[in-house]
N, C-alpha and C positions, 0 to 999 in steps of 0.2 A: 632401140633403147640403150643409152648409155649410161652407167653408173659412176659414180665418183671414186678416184683411184683410192683406195686405204691403204694408209703406210704405218705400221707399229713395229717395235724395235722387234730383235728375236730375244727369246728366253734367257740366253745368257747374258745381254744388254741390258735386259728389265730387272735382273736380279738386284740393282741399287747397290753394287761394287761390294757386296758382302759377302760373296762366297768365299771360304779358305779352305774346303777340302778338296782336295785334289785327288783324283784317278790315274794311278799310275798302270801300263801294263808294259808288256813286251819284258818283265824280270826274267831272272835265272831262278828257275825254277827251287835251288838251294838258297836263296836268299833270306835271309832272316830279319825278322820285325827289326835287330839291332842295325844290320846292313843296310838296312833303304834310310833308317833313322841317319846314320852318317850320312847316308848320300843326299838328303835334303838339309841335313843342319846347320849349313853355310847358309842357307837362305832367310833364315829367320827362327823362331820358336815354335818348336814343334809340340802341341797339345796330345794327339792322337796317330799313333805309328798302326796300322793293322794287314798282317799278309794276308790274305785271304787263302784258304785251307778247303780241301775238300772234305768228305767222312771220314774217308782212310788219315787223313793229316797231314796229307801231301799239300807243299803249294800250290796254288791254280796259277802263277807266276803275274800276278797281280797284287795291287796294297792301295790303300785309301792312307796319303799325310793330312794331319788337317792343322794347319799353321795357326799363329793368334791375330794374324791381320790380313785381309785381303791382299795388300800391296806386298809381303812376303811372300803369299802361295802365287802371286802374277809373276814374281821375279823368280820363283824356283823353277814355273812353267815358262820362261824367257829361256832361263840356262840350259836347263836337262833335257826338253822334247827334243828329240830325234840327235841329238847330242852324243848318244852315244849305242854299241849293241852290246847286251852285256853276254857273257859266254853262256852258251846254251842257247841264245833266244833266236827266233827267226829274223826277227826287224829289230830297227830301234827303238830305242828307249821314247815311249807313251806318257805323257805328263797332260792330265786337263783338269778344270773343272769338274768335279765329279756330279752327274743327271741331280736335277734336283728331281722329288716325287713327281709332279707333273710330268714332267718330259720322261720317267720313269714308265711311269702308267702308259703312256701317249703309246711310245716303242712296244708296251708289251700287250697292248688292245691291237695294234698293227700285224704286229708278231702272230697273234692268234687268230687273225681275222685270215691273216693272208694264209696261214696253214690251211683253211676251210675252202682257201679258193673263191672267198664271196666278196670280197672286198678289194680293192686296190688302193695302195695310201694315194696314188695321186688324186683319186674324189675326193681326200680331204680337203683340197685346197679353198674350194668353197665356202668350208665349214669356218664361219669367223670367229668362231671360241669354241674352247674345250669342251665346252657342255654339250654342242651342239655335235660334236665329232662324235664324242661317247655315245648320247642319245642316239645316234645315227647307228652306231654299233651294235650298240644293246639290240633293236629292232632287227638289226639285222641276222643276229644272232639268233634271235629269238624264232626269224623265220625259219630259218635254217634247221633249227631243232623240231619244229613242228612239222615239216618235208620229210625229214628223216624218220618220224616216229612210223 
């Protein structure tokens, strides 16, 4: 039995070009919001700039930068991704569009079930929709919790 090929755009392509928020990784842990702002300012109007910090207030070496347009964000990615290694960083600067809520949820689910050793992410390929995948993971976790009682 053969099935027709299903082709659908990757999530990043199906967002409709509305992404404006960037994830920036491999920053120097001493860099402030002002430093990051100055690094990205040549590429457009920045609406938000946030360096992620731990409970102790120290930088985690990453940030989010939100531009006013998708084109500005794309320009910053093209110019800065992999372009330099910040002092104290282990590899070159990472600049990419920030994950959507859906992408973040799927990644967390994969990590969670992977920790239990009950679900291989390769198994997710047959699931054509996010809801099918979420349903399957929920059922597997429920079964796992019943077995462990």
